[in-house]
C-alpha positions in Angstrom: 0.0 0.0 0.0 2.8 2.4 0.9 4.7 1.6 -2.2 1.6 2.2 -4.3 1.0 5.6 -2.6 4.6 6.6 -3.3 4.4 5.6 -7.0 1.1 7.4 -7.4 2.5 10.6 -5.8 5.6 10.5 -7.9 3.6 9.9 -11.1 1.3 12.8 -10.2 4.2 15.1 -9.6 6.0 14.2 -12.8 2.9 14.8 -14.8 2.3 18.1 -13.2 5.9 19.2 -13.6 6.2 18.0 -17.1 8.9 15.6 -15.9 11.3 18.5 -15.4 13.4 18.3 -12.3 16.1 20.8 -13.3 14.1 23.9 -12.7 14.2 24.2 -9.0 12.0 26.6 -7.2 14.7 28.1 -5.0 15.3 30.8 -7.6 17.8 33.5 -6.8 17.3 37.0 -8.0 19.7 39.8 -7.2 21.1 37.8 -4.3 17.6 37.0 -2.9 16.5 33.3 -2.6 12.8 32.6 -3.2 11.4 29.5 -1.5 8.0 27.9 -2.1 6.2 26.4 0.9 3.2 24.1 0.5 0.8 22.5 2.9 -2.7 21.0 3.1 -4.4 23.0 5.9 -6.5 26.1 5.2 -5.6 29.7 5.8 -7.4 29.8 9.2 -5.6 26.8 10.7 -2.8 27.3 13.2 -0.4 25.5 11.0 -0.8 28.1 8.3 -0.7 31.0 10.8 2.6 29.5 12.1 3.9 29.2 8.6 3.2 32.9 8.0 5.0 33.8 11.2 8.0 31.6 10.2 8.2 33.2 6.8 8.1 36.7 8.3 10.8 35.7 10.8 13.0 34.3 8.0 12.7 37.4 6.0 13.5 39.6 9.0 16.5 37.5 10.2 18.0 37.2 6.7 17.6 40.9 6.0 15.2 40.0 3.1 17.7 37.6 1.5 15.4 34.6 1.9 11.7 35.0 1.0 9.1 32.3 1.4 5.9 32.2 -0.6 3.2 30.0 1.0 0.6 27.9 -0.9 -2.0 26.5 1.7 -5.0 24.3 1.3 -3.5 21.7 -1.0 -3.1 24.2 -3.8 -0.1 22.3 -5.2 -1.3 18.8 -4.4 -1.6 16.2 -1.6 0.9 15.8 1.2 2.7 13.1 -0.8 2.8 15.3 -3.8 4.3 18.1 -1.7 7.0 15.9 -0.4 7.9 14.6 -3.8 8.0 18.1 -5.3 10.6 19.1 -2.7 12.7 16.0 -3.5 12.6 16.8 -7.2 13.2 20.5 -6.9 9.9 22.1 -7.7 9.2 23.4 -4.2 11.2 23.8 -1.0 9.3 23.4 2.2 6.1 21.7 3.5 4.3 20.6 6.7 4.1 16.9 7.1 3.7 14.1 9.7 3.2 10.4 9.7 2.9 10.3 5.9 6.7 10.3 6.0 6.3 6.6 6.8 6.0 6.1 3.0 9.7 6.7 2.8 11.1 6.0 6.3 9.3 3.5 8.5 10.2 5.0 11.9 8.1 8.1 11.0 5.0 6.0 12.0 5.9 7.1 15.5 4.5 10.5 14.8 1.0 9.2 15.3 0.9 5.9 17.2 -2.0 5.0 19.6 -0.9 5.4 23.3 2.8 6.0 22.6 2.7 9.0 24.9 1.2 9.5 28.4 1.3 13.3 28.4 2.4 16.4 26.5 5.5 16.5 28.6 6.3 12.9 27.7 5.9 13.6 24.0 8.0 16.7 24.1 10.8 14.9 25.9 10.8 12.2 23.2 10.7 14.7 20.3 13.4 16.8 21.7 15.6 13.9 23.0 17.6 11.0 21.5 14.6 9.1 20.1 13.3 12.2 18.3 16.8 12.7 17.0 16.8 9.2 15.5 13.5 9.9 13.7 14.8 13.3 12.3 18.0 11.7 11.1 16.0 9.0 9.4 14.0 11.6 7.6 17.1 13.4 6.4 18.9 10.2 5.4 16.0 8.5 3.7 14.1 11.4 2.1 16.5 14.3 1.8 14.4 16.6 4.0 15.6 18.5 7.1 13.1 19.0 9.9 13.3 22.6 10.9 10.8 22.6 13.8 7.8 20.6 15.1 4.3 21.5 15.9 2.2 19.5 18.4 -1.3 18.3 17.5 -4.2 18.3 19.9 -4.9 14.7 21.2 -7.5 12.6 19.4 -10.6 11.8 21.5 -13.6 9.5 21.1 -17.1 10.9 20.9 -20.3 8.9 21.6 -23.9 9.2 22.9 -23.1 7.4 26.1 -19.9 7.5 28.2 -17.1 5.2 27.2 -14.6 4.7 29.9 -13.1 1.2 29.3 -12.6 -1.2 26.3 -15.6 -3.2 27.6 -17.8 -0.2 26.8 -16.9 -0.6 23.1 -18.8 -3.9 22.6 -21.2 -3.4 19.7 -19.9 0.1 19.2 -19.6 1.1 15.5 -17.3 4.0 14.9 -15.6 5.9 12.1 -11.9 6.0 11.7 -9.7 7.6 9.0 -8.2 5.4 6.3 -5.2 4.5 8.5 -4.6 0.7 8.8 -3.1 1.0 12.3 -6.1 2.9 13.6 -8.5 0.3 12.1 -6.5 -2.6 13.7 -6.1 -0.9 17.1 -9.8 0.0 17.6 -10.8 -3.5 16.4 -8.4 -5.1 18.8 -9.9 -2.9 21.6 -13.4 -4.3 20.9 -15.0 -1.7 18.7 -16.4 -2.1 15.1 -14.4 0.5 13.2 -15.1 1.4 9.6 -13.5 3.9 7.2 -15.8 6.8 6.2 -14.9 10.1 4.5 -14.8 12.9 7.0 -17.4 14.9 5.1 -19.8 11.9 5.5 -19.4 11.4 9.3 -22.0 13.9 10.5 -24.7 12.3 8.4 -23.6 8.8 9.5 -23.9 9.8 13.2 -27.2 11.6 12.6 -28.7 8.6 10.9 -27.3 6.0 13.3 -25.1 4.4 10.7 -22.2 4.7 13.2 -22.3 5.3 17.0 -19.2 7.4 17.3 -16.0 8.7 15.8 -12.6 9.9 17.0 -10.8 13.2 16.2 -8.9 16.1 17.8 -11.3 18.5 19.6 -10.9 21.2 17.0 -12.2 18.9 14.3 -15.0 17.7 16.5 -16.0 21.4 16.8 -15.5 22.5 13.2 -17.5 19.5 11.9 -20.4 20.2 14.3 -20.3 16.7 15.8 -21.5 18.2 19.1 -24.9 18.4 17.5 -25.1 14.6 17.1 -22.9 13.4 19.9 -23.5 13.8 23.6 -20.1 12.7 25.1 -16.5 13.7 24.5 -14.5 10.9 26.1 -11.0 11.9 26.9 -9.3 8.8 25.5 -6.4 10.9 24.2 -5.5 7.8 22.3 -3.2 9.6 19.8 -0.8 12.4 20.7 1.1 13.4 17.7 3.2 16.0 16.0 4.2 17.2 12.6 7.3 18.8 11.1 8.0 21.8 9.0 10.7 20.4 6.7 12.9 21.9 4.0 14.8 20.2 1.3 18.3 19.5 2.6 19.9 20.5 -0.7 17.9 23.8 -0.7 19.0 24.6 2.9 22.6 23.8 2.3 22.6 26.0 -0.8 22.3 29.0 1.4 25.3 30.8 2.8 26.0 29.6 6.4 24.9 32.8 8.0 21.5 32.5 6.2 21.2 28.8 7.2 21.7 29.9 10.9 19.1 32.6 10.5 16.6 30.1 9.1 17.2 27.8 12.1 16.9 30.7 14.5 13.6 31.6 12.9 12.5 28.0 13.2 13.2 27.9 16.9 11.0 31.0 17.5 8.2 29.7 15.2 8.2 26.5 17.2 7.4 28.4 20.4 4.9 30.5 18.6 3.0 27.3 17.5 3.1 25.9 21.0 1.6 29.1 22.5 -1.1 29.2 19.8 -2.0 25.5 20.3 -2.4 25.9 24.1 -4.5 29.0 23.7 -6.8 27.3 21.1 -7.0 24.0 23.0 -8.6 25.6 26.0 -10.9 27.8 23.9 -12.2 24.8 21.9 -12.9 22.8 25.1 -14.9 25.6 26.5 -17.0 26.1 23.4 -17.8 22.3 23.2 -19.0 22.5 26.8 -21.1 25.6 25.9 -22.6 23.7 23.0 -23.9 20.9 25.2 -21.2 18.2 25.1 -20.4 16.4 28.4 -16.8 15.7 28.9 -16.0 12.2 30.3 -12.7 12.4 32.2 -13.2 9.0 33.8 -11.4 7.1 31.0 -9.0 4.2 31.8 -6.3 5.1 29.3 -4.0 2.3 30.6 -6.7 -0.2 29.8 -7.1 1.1 26.3 -3.4 1.0 25.8 -3.2 -2.6 26.9 -6.1 -3.6 24.7 -4.6 -2.0 21.6 -1.0 -3.3 22.2 -1.5 -6.6 20.3 -2.5 -4.7 17.2 0.7 -2.6 17.4 2.9 -5.6 17.9 1.4 -7.2 14.8 1.7 -4.0 12.7 5.3 -3.0 13.6 8.5 -4.4 12.2 11.1 -5.3 14.9 12.8 -1.9 14.7 9.5 0.1 15.1 8.4 -2.1 18.0 11.7 -1.6 19.8 11.4 2.2 19.2 7.8 2.1 20.6 8.9 0.3 23.7 11.7 2.8 24.2 9.2 5.6 24.0 7.1 3.9 26.7 10.2 3.5 28.9 11.0 7.2 28.5 7.7 7.9 30.3 8.9 5.9 33.3 12.2 7.6 33.3 10.5 11.0 33.4 8.1 10.0 36.2 5.1 9.1 34.1 2.2 11.4 33.3 2.0 14.8 34.8 -1.6 15.4 33.8 
């Protein structure tokens, strides 16, 4: 499946680019480098707002010598297309996450059920040795350099009655995205998961075709699921992050002082994204409460993790399983969850 996805993305890119890979986008005019940045979120999303902040910081810190033009909302293709376009010189930067697994298997860790017990645990992994391994793999296997990361809000399960343990999932039909690991994990936990397009979920819930769904709180709000679901169960089953990446060749083509300026801008943009996420997370939670959802905090996350573990062990190759277990060990070394 992953191989087919890569081939399709490559084919799409070659068709769109006229099979030309020698006309890179990092054009230099009068000593100014022009980079193109692509991503799949819309202009109101915090990822785009962070991308704009990053572009402004890069322009400021390079004294206008590096300018970034941003193309949001999948204007230049899918996430796979965007990555391929960087690799073949048509664009320069993008925002990407677990899709990187297409090229480097360890990137699956960017969105694995119950890999992280808390935000602090996840940050310690991303910023530590294990995160460094994943970033090195991305650079080695794909030719992309991660500049900074952005956290995603945890994914939660919604329903019309409280779900606190895997036993509550018996006979529970739910929507999941087209991610094999998600399908396998929820099935192993006792639910009846099925793949449905996001734009069809509201109707499916309204008509009783499915009993529930799982998503980050912001998507639960923006899709209006609070109108057809009574409970927001804090399963927090997937904590994940994404990277802003640049083509390694494009970055290394800059003078050293400009490379350092870009990295300095990235560090500041990372903190900007974190502050923005924290602000929006609390605001979304309050709005869901105001719109009538009940928040079920009495969720046995350890029981869900244990129930899903056999699916992860089946899915992972030996190297990914070892990395997953190392991530779990890192939580113990840091004293477990602080939430």
